[in-house]
C-alpha positions, 0 to 999 in steps of 0.5 A: 500500500502506498502512502496515498492509499493509506490516506485514502483509507483512513482520512481522505474524505470528510468535513476535514477536507472541506475545511482544509480547502477553505482555510488554504483557499481564502488566503490564495483568494486575497493573494491575487489582490497583492499580485495585481495591486499596482494596476490600481495603486500605481495607475497613472492619471491624465496630467500636465505641468503646473504653471509657474508661481508667478503666472498671471491669473488667466489660464496657462496655455500648454504645448500640444503633442502629436495626438492633439492633447496637452503635453504631459511633460512640457510647458511654455517658458513664456505665456504664448501671448507675451510680446517676445521675439519669434525665436523665444515665443514657443520655447518650452521647458520641463515641469519645474513646478510639478504636475496637476493630476486628474484625481477625479477617479482615484489617487495613486503612488504616481500622483503622490510621488510624481512618478511621471515623465523622467521619473516614470521608470520608478513605477516599473522599478517598484513592481520589479522589486516586488517580483524580486521579493517573490524570487528571493523569498522562494530561495530562502523560505523554501530551504527554511520550509525543509528545515522547520516544516511547512506549517511554521513557514506558512504561518510566518508568511501570513504574518509577514504579508499582513505586516509588510502590506500594512506598512506599505500603506503608511509609507512616507516615501517611495524607497520605504514603500518599495522595501515593504513591497519587497517583503510582501513578495517574500511573504507571497512566495512562502505562502505559495510554496507551503500551500502547494505542498499542504493542499494535496497531502490530505486527499486521495490521488483521484481527488488531488486534481479537483482540490488543486483546481479548486484552489486555482479558482480561488485565485481567479475569484480574487481577480474579480474581487480586486476591481470591485475593491479598487472602485469602492476604495479610490485612495491607494493607501486605504486599498493597500491596507484593505487587502493586507488586514485579512492576513492577520486573520489568516495568521491566527486561523493557520494554527489550526492547520496540521503539519505535513505528515511526510515532512514529520516522518522524514524529520524524525517526528514520527510520534507527532505524525501518528497523533495528527493522523489519528486526529484527522481520522477522528474529525472525519468520523473514522476514529477506529481506523485511526486508532488501528494505525501504527507507527510501523505501518506509516513508516512502511508506507513511506519507506520509498520516500525515506530512501529517496530523501537520503539520496543526495542530489544537486542542481548539477544532476539536471545537466549530467545526461543529454535527456535531462539537459534537454528537458531542463533547458526547454522547460526553463525557457518555457517557464521564463517566457510564460512568466515574462509575457504573462506579467507584461499583459497582466500589469499593462491593463491601463495601456489599452485605453479601456475602463480600468475596472471593466478590463481587469474583470475581463482579464480575470474572467478569461482564466475560467474557460482557459483553465477548463480548456487546458484540462480537457486539452492535456487529457486528450491532446497531451501536454506537449501539444498543449504547451507548445500551442498556447505559448505560440498563440500568446506570442502571436497575439502580443506581436499582432498588437504592434500592427494594430492601430492604437485607435482600434481599442476593441481589437487590441483588447481582444488580442490582449485578453486572448493572449493572457488566457493562453499564458494562464493555460501555459502556467496550468500545463507547465505545473503538471508537465514539469512534475511528470518530466523530472524523475522523482529523485530530482523532481523538487530540484527541477521544480525549484529551478523552474520557479526561479526562471518564471520569477526572473521572467516576471521580475524582468517584464516591468523593466522591459516596458521601459524600452517603450520610451525609445520606440513604443513597439519595442516591448511587444517585440521582445515579449512576443519573440520570447513567447514564441521561443518558449513555444518552440522549445516546448516542441522538443519535449517528450509527451507524458500523457498516459505514462508512469512517472520516472523514479530515477534518471535511468527511468527517464532515459529508458522512457525517452528511448521508447517515446518513438513508439508510444505505448498506450497504457490503461488509464486505471493502472496509471492514475495513481502514478500521475502528479496532479495539476497545481493551482495555476498562479501558485508558484508565480503569480500570475499568479 
């Protein structure tokens, strides 16, 4: 009997599973607010130069740009009606006395700290620092999670996100705000890592995919909530505080969550693991089955995992054989391109000239059919085809935006929404596909490298947007090209549909040699060997 079968027999069905899903899902719902928060808290309203202090009481005429709108970053040195020589009549200068903003709808960090014109790069930098926090948090908290357990890191991450998010709401300057946002990113990474592991621990193999998808839809629902909150709370400080306060409650509720049974056994806490097992069984009305469990039975069912855990493997093992080098390189490029292109669209909502709140609802809504279509596609067409197609389509949509005039708002919006849906599908597929490609002995290492690359991509995306100051089409060329490269790389990966998981590197090599003549195996024999799909935006994100 495998450990999963033991869980299924003793404690996999009952009210505990429902409560466990809700307690893990509610923070994921709120986490979507933090990931995409700068869409609203860093919105750039219409603005123009403030007249000089010694200007006359009459209206100050502003220079007009190519789009026949007032120049946002220039003003006339002298009033246009002043009696001056012709060569100085139209002279302009930067906004030396600040800007006047249209704050009729909302304020933001842009209006508070004048992040416009020459300072607009600081807005993108703040988002990149937030993504850097997710990257660093994954590296640091992942190691701490292995040492001290999943639950303590999850609990501390809730508190970190609550405290740093609230601190950002009271930041007096941009540097302090940026530091708090970095800490928010670290907290989100800790929540993602621990939730991903704990979410599938207490359900049967057949129910794992359902629970994972359910948690993924918690994140999607959060994308619907954010526009409503932003519309109701136009002050960026109050909005920042509103999405952070709930994590204090999640910090308190997390004490009820049980620790990972596997981690406790592998860490020598066997007695505590048995006690937890019996408590969950009793909660689900299976007290007798729980009492019948023995420590020896649990250890016996985890014997294979204990043996594999003792084997020492490093990142270098990912490059020792040709097949692992190919898998690692292609998956790394696919993960990087997905995170890179996803956040270029998700964080660029205001660039499409459509109502910010409505467009964010549409962007969130497209994830619902995207996840469903992905599940159908990977089950029938396969992982290899699905991943390649969605990335190639996403790259094509982004490159198409270059050729669509800016006044065709509807067409540009349709392309952006479709591209974002394809990238959301790519995330969903990659979580499953990567888990099935890496052998068990180095699966965690491989997934860690994948997470690293997607965070590097999401961290780089805001910085690439700055290149738009040189030529407006340059960012889309870069984003679209990288997405096409990622889709092309996926074409070189082997298919994993209806195949058992490789346990060792030798299994993967033998498996790849047989890939030229794929042999369909009965679904029932392989159902218990397959890794389920994890929530789309966990381990990102988009999320």
